VMD Tcl script that draws the C-alpha trace (Angstrom):
set ca {
  {-62.42 213.19 4.04}
  {-62.26 213.16 0.22}
  {-65.40 212.55 -1.90}
  {-65.71 209.07 -3.36}
  {-65.57 208.71 -7.14}
  {-68.64 207.41 -8.91}
  {-68.73 204.29 -11.05}
  {-67.74 201.52 -8.64}
  {-68.24 198.02 -9.97}
  {-69.59 195.38 -7.60}
  {-66.19 193.63 -7.63}
  {-64.39 196.83 -6.55}
  {-66.94 197.59 -3.84}
  {-66.95 194.00 -2.61}
  {-63.14 193.73 -2.45}
  {-63.02 196.73 -0.14}
  {-66.00 195.46 1.88}
  {-64.27 192.10 2.43}
  {-60.92 193.70 3.28}
  {-62.54 195.86 5.97}
  {-64.48 192.86 7.30}
  {-61.25 190.89 7.47}
  {-59.64 193.75 9.38}
  {-62.41 193.69 12.00}
  {-62.24 189.90 12.40}
  {-58.43 189.76 12.59}
  {-58.05 192.64 15.04}
  {-60.93 191.56 17.24}
  {-59.87 187.93 17.55}
  {-56.25 188.98 18.14}
  {-57.35 191.23 21.01}
  {-59.16 188.37 22.74}
  {-56.21 186.04 22.25}
  {-53.61 188.46 23.62}
  {-55.54 189.25 26.77}
  {-56.35 185.60 27.41}
  {-52.61 184.90 27.31}
  {-51.72 187.45 30.00}
  {-51.68 184.89 32.87}
  {-49.33 182.68 30.84}
  {-46.40 185.12 30.78}
  {-44.37 186.49 33.68}
  {-44.98 189.93 35.15}
  {-42.00 191.32 33.23}
  {-43.87 190.98 29.92}
  {-47.50 191.54 30.85}
  {-47.30 195.27 30.14}
  {-46.05 194.60 26.61}
  {-48.80 192.03 26.00}
  {-51.44 194.34 27.48}
  {-50.35 197.13 25.11}
  {-50.48 194.64 22.23}
  {-54.12 193.96 23.05}
  {-54.86 197.68 23.37}
  {-53.40 198.26 19.90}
  {-55.64 195.65 18.28}
  {-58.66 196.82 20.33}
  {-58.21 200.39 19.07}
  {-57.79 199.04 15.54}
  {-60.95 196.93 15.88}
  {-62.97 199.98 16.89}
  {-61.70 202.10 14.01}
  {-62.18 199.30 11.48}
  {-65.81 199.03 12.57}
  {-66.18 202.77 12.03}
  {-64.53 202.61 8.59}
  {-66.63 199.57 7.64}
  {-69.87 201.30 8.69}
  {-68.88 204.46 6.82}
  {-68.14 202.42 3.69}
  {-71.46 200.56 3.91}
  {-73.44 203.77 4.40}
  {-71.78 205.43 1.40}
  {-73.27 202.95 -1.08}
  {-76.48 201.29 -2.11}
  {-75.96 197.78 -3.49}
  {-78.91 196.19 -5.22}
  {-79.72 193.36 -7.61}
  {-82.58 193.81 -10.03}
  {-84.49 190.64 -10.94}
  {-81.68 188.55 -9.43}
  {-79.30 189.85 -12.04}
  {-75.95 191.57 -11.63}
  {-75.45 193.78 -8.61}
  {-75.37 197.53 -9.13}
  {-73.46 199.89 -6.87}
  {-74.49 203.51 -6.41}
  {-73.32 206.28 -4.11}
  {-75.82 207.36 -1.48}
  {-74.28 210.78 -1.01}
  {-73.16 209.95 2.53}
  {-69.47 210.77 2.99}
  {-66.89 208.01 3.41}
  {-64.68 208.99 6.34}
  {-61.27 207.41 5.89}
  {-59.85 209.80 8.49}
  {-60.51 207.07 11.06}
  {-57.40 205.32 9.73}
  {-55.19 208.25 10.64}
  {-56.72 208.56 14.11}
  {-56.05 204.85 14.55}
  {-52.44 205.12 13.35}
  {-51.76 208.18 15.49}
  {-52.73 206.12 18.56}
  {-51.45 202.68 17.65}
  {-48.21 203.21 15.73}
  {-46.29 204.64 18.73}
  {-47.72 201.86 20.91}
  {-46.53 199.21 18.45}
  {-42.96 200.41 18.86}
  {-43.26 200.71 22.63}
  {-44.50 197.12 22.99}
  {-41.50 195.87 20.99}
  {-39.10 197.86 23.19}
  {-40.75 196.57 26.37}
  {-40.72 192.92 25.36}
  {-37.02 193.09 24.46}
  {-36.26 194.12 28.07}
  {-33.48 196.59 27.30}
  {-31.14 198.02 29.99}
  {-33.03 200.21 32.45}
  {-32.20 203.65 31.01}
  {-32.84 202.77 27.37}
  {-36.56 201.88 27.13}
  {-37.86 205.31 28.22}
  {-35.51 207.27 25.96}
  {-36.05 204.99 22.97}
  {-39.83 204.92 23.47}
  {-40.00 208.71 23.43}
  {-37.80 209.00 20.33}
  {-39.57 206.35 18.29}
  {-43.04 207.25 19.59}
  {-42.71 210.93 18.68}
  {-41.11 210.15 15.32}
  {-43.87 207.71 14.38}
  {-46.62 210.13 15.47}
  {-44.98 212.89 13.42}
  {-44.84 210.55 10.43}
  {-48.59 209.91 10.60}
  {-49.43 213.58 11.18}
  {-47.39 214.63 8.15}
  {-48.99 212.01 5.94}
  {-52.60 213.03 6.52}
  {-52.59 216.44 4.74}
  {-51.39 214.74 1.57}
  {-53.91 211.90 1.86}
  {-56.85 214.27 1.51}
  {-55.37 216.19 -1.44}
  {-56.18 215.61 -5.11}
  {-53.24 217.72 -6.31}
  {-50.43 215.24 -7.02}
  {-47.64 217.73 -6.33}
  {-49.10 218.43 -2.87}
  {-49.45 214.71 -2.16}
  {-45.80 214.15 -3.10}
  {-44.70 217.06 -0.90}
  {-46.35 215.63 2.20}
  {-45.19 212.12 1.33}
  {-41.59 213.31 1.24}
  {-41.96 215.09 4.59}
  {-43.50 212.05 6.29}
  {-40.68 209.85 4.96}
  {-38.11 211.72 7.09}
  {-39.36 210.38 10.46}
  {-40.29 207.13 8.71}
  {-36.68 206.52 7.68}
  {-35.46 207.31 11.21}
  {-37.80 204.73 12.74}
  {-37.04 202.04 10.16}
  {-33.28 202.58 10.53}
  {-33.54 202.31 14.32}
  {-35.51 199.06 14.06}
  {-33.30 197.50 11.40}
  {-29.90 198.62 12.74}
  {-30.18 200.30 16.13}
  {-31.84 197.34 17.88}
  {-29.61 194.67 16.31}
  {-27.30 194.49 19.34}
  {-30.20 194.22 21.78}
  {-31.66 191.39 19.69}
  {-28.44 189.39 19.94}
  {-28.54 189.66 23.75}
  {-31.87 187.88 24.18}
  {-31.79 185.02 26.73}
  {-32.20 182.19 24.22}
  {-31.64 181.59 20.49}
  {-35.40 181.20 20.01}
  {-36.10 184.55 21.71}
  {-33.40 186.24 19.62}
  {-34.85 184.76 16.43}
  {-38.38 185.89 17.33}
  {-37.19 189.40 18.27}
  {-35.37 189.66 14.96}
  {-38.48 188.46 13.10}
  {-40.61 191.07 14.92}
  {-38.20 193.86 13.96}
  {-38.09 192.86 10.32}
  {-41.83 192.24 10.11}
  {-42.33 195.78 11.36}
  {-39.95 197.13 8.73}
  {-41.58 195.03 5.98}
  {-45.16 195.92 6.90}
  {-44.30 199.58 7.36}
  {-42.68 199.74 3.93}
  {-46.00 198.77 2.34}
  {-47.69 201.95 3.61}
  {-45.67 204.45 1.52}
  {-46.32 202.39 -1.61}
  {-50.07 202.20 -0.94}
  {-50.02 205.95 -0.23}
  {-48.47 206.48 -3.67}
  {-51.30 204.69 -5.49}
  {-53.09 207.99 -6.05}
  {-49.80 209.82 -6.63}
  {-48.81 207.92 -9.76}
  {-51.83 208.86 -11.83}
  {-54.16 206.04 -10.82}
  {-57.58 207.45 -9.94}
  {-61.23 206.56 -9.65}
  {-62.79 203.50 -8.03}
  {-59.81 201.23 -8.76}
  {-57.42 203.53 -6.88}
  {-59.78 203.69 -3.89}
  {-60.09 199.90 -3.85}
  {-56.32 199.32 -4.04}
  {-55.75 201.85 -1.28}
  {-58.32 200.40 1.11}
  {-57.31 196.77 0.49}
  {-53.61 197.61 0.73}
  {-53.94 199.52 3.99}
  {-56.13 196.80 5.50}
  {-53.67 194.00 4.72}
  {-50.73 196.10 5.96}
  {-52.58 196.85 9.19}
  {-53.26 193.17 9.88}
  {-49.57 192.39 9.37}
  {-48.34 195.35 11.42}
  {-50.75 194.82 14.35}
  {-52.30 191.36 14.59}
  {-49.43 189.28 13.13}
  {-46.82 191.48 14.81}
  {-48.73 191.06 18.07}
  {-48.52 187.28 17.77}
  {-44.73 187.62 17.55}
  {-44.73 189.86 20.63}
  {-46.72 187.17 22.48}
  {-44.32 184.47 21.25}
  {-41.29 186.46 22.49}
  {-42.95 187.04 25.86}
  {-43.89 183.36 26.17}
  {-40.39 182.18 25.23}
  {-38.62 184.57 27.60}
  {-41.07 183.71 30.38}
  {-40.31 180.01 29.91}
  {-36.56 180.71 30.06}
  {-36.94 182.77 33.22}
  {-39.18 180.19 34.88}
  {-36.82 177.35 34.03}
  {-33.95 179.38 35.48}
  {-35.81 179.71 38.77}
  {-36.25 175.94 38.93}
  {-32.56 175.18 38.55}
  {-30.86 174.02 41.75}
  {-28.55 176.52 43.46}
}
mol new
graphics top color blue
foreach p $ca { graphics top sphere $p radius 0.5 }
foreach p [lrange $ca 0 end-1] q [lrange $ca 1 end] { graphics top cylinder $p $q radius 0.2 }
display resetview
């Protein structure tokens, strides 16, 4: 929990306020959608879709906490209907909720992808453990640098967290390529490939947002860029990714159901 810099303009405060509001709306509506779709997929994919909804539910809760913390940290007022002024209240802004959220949801994101791809029986458990532990380690190593003002310390922890990060990204981009090609239909294969690459793309935004404060940018602008960047990346990595998981489950369910209806 680092102290907020003083001197926020209304535009900087409002951009962060809107980004956090968008995060709540996107995650909350995604959760409702995923769980409403559970009866529409076969039993083979309900666990993956349930986990998808759990991920966005956890994210919704933490975004509400971050949003409330942000609102309580400022007083926004307009004098005589003029320009808005933004002042710190002295209440701390707790951005640590993001890391609690990531520690819980990032491993689950990978597990839901593994489950929906329906790998050979021995592979899902082993791969889930490897990717789950690597992703949790990545988040845990990133947090000490996030709360540091010393740039050399931030870079040190960034480099450490990139080791498990690179392992996970390589596994998604290369290690699961063969499994993607073995999906039961071209549409399912295309969706599985899109889910893998969306994960890689959205994940790659996090290190760059993390570096905002490591390249000399400071003050309110840096805080705004960080909060907006993380919020947009989260929506991509959880809500949009979850829609692809649902689409894969729906497509594979349709293929399996049509197979059952074929005459013997």
